[in-house]
N, C-alpha and C positions, 0 to 999 in steps of 0.2 A: 440134930443141930439146926437151929433156926437161922435163916439168912436174913440179915437186916436190910432195910430199904437202901441204906448207904452202899452196902456191898452190891446190891442189884444195880444201883445207879453206876457204880464203878465198872461193873461188867458190861453194862449197856453202853457206856461211853467207849470202852475198849472195843466192843463189837462194832460200833459206829465208825471208829477210826480205821479199823481193819477193812471194813466194807468200803469206806471212802477211797482207800488206797487201791483196793481191788477194782473198783469201778473206774478209777483213773486209768488203770492198765487196760481195762476192757475198752474204754473210750479211745485210747491211743491205737489199739489194734483195729477198731472199727474205722478209724480215720484212714489207716493204711489200706484196709480192705476196700473202702470207698474209692480211694485213689486208683487202686488196681482195677476195680470194676469200670471206672470211667475210661481207663485206657483200653480195656477189652471192648467196651461199647464203641469207642471211636474206631478201633480196628475193625470191628464187625461192620460198622456202617461203611467204611472204606471198601471192604471186600464186597459187600452187597452192591454198592454203587458200581464197582468195577465189573462185577458179574452182569449187572443189568446193561451196562454199556456194551460189553462183549456180546451179549445175547442180541441186542438191537443191531449191532454191527454185523453179526452173522446172519440175521434175518434179512437185512438190506442186501448183503452180498448174495444170499440165496435167491432172493427175488430178482436181482440184476442178472444173475447167471441164467435163471429160468427165462427171463425176457430175451436174453441174447440167443439162447438155444431155440426158442420158439420163433424168434425173428429170422433166424437163419434158415428156417424150413421153407 
C-alpha cells in the first residue's frame, strides 16, 4: 500500500504538534531545575563563606593563645 504525500504531511504535522507539547513540558521542568540549582548554589556560597570565617577566627584565636602562652614564660 503506497503512502501519499498528503498522508505523510498529516503524520509529520501530528508529530510536530506532539513534539512541541513534549518540549514545552521539558522546558518547564528545566526552569524548575534551574531555580533549584540557584538556591543550592546560594546555600553553598553561604556555607563556604561561613567556613572560611570560622577558620580565620580559629586561626586568630590560636595565634593569640600561643602568644599569651609564650609571653607568660
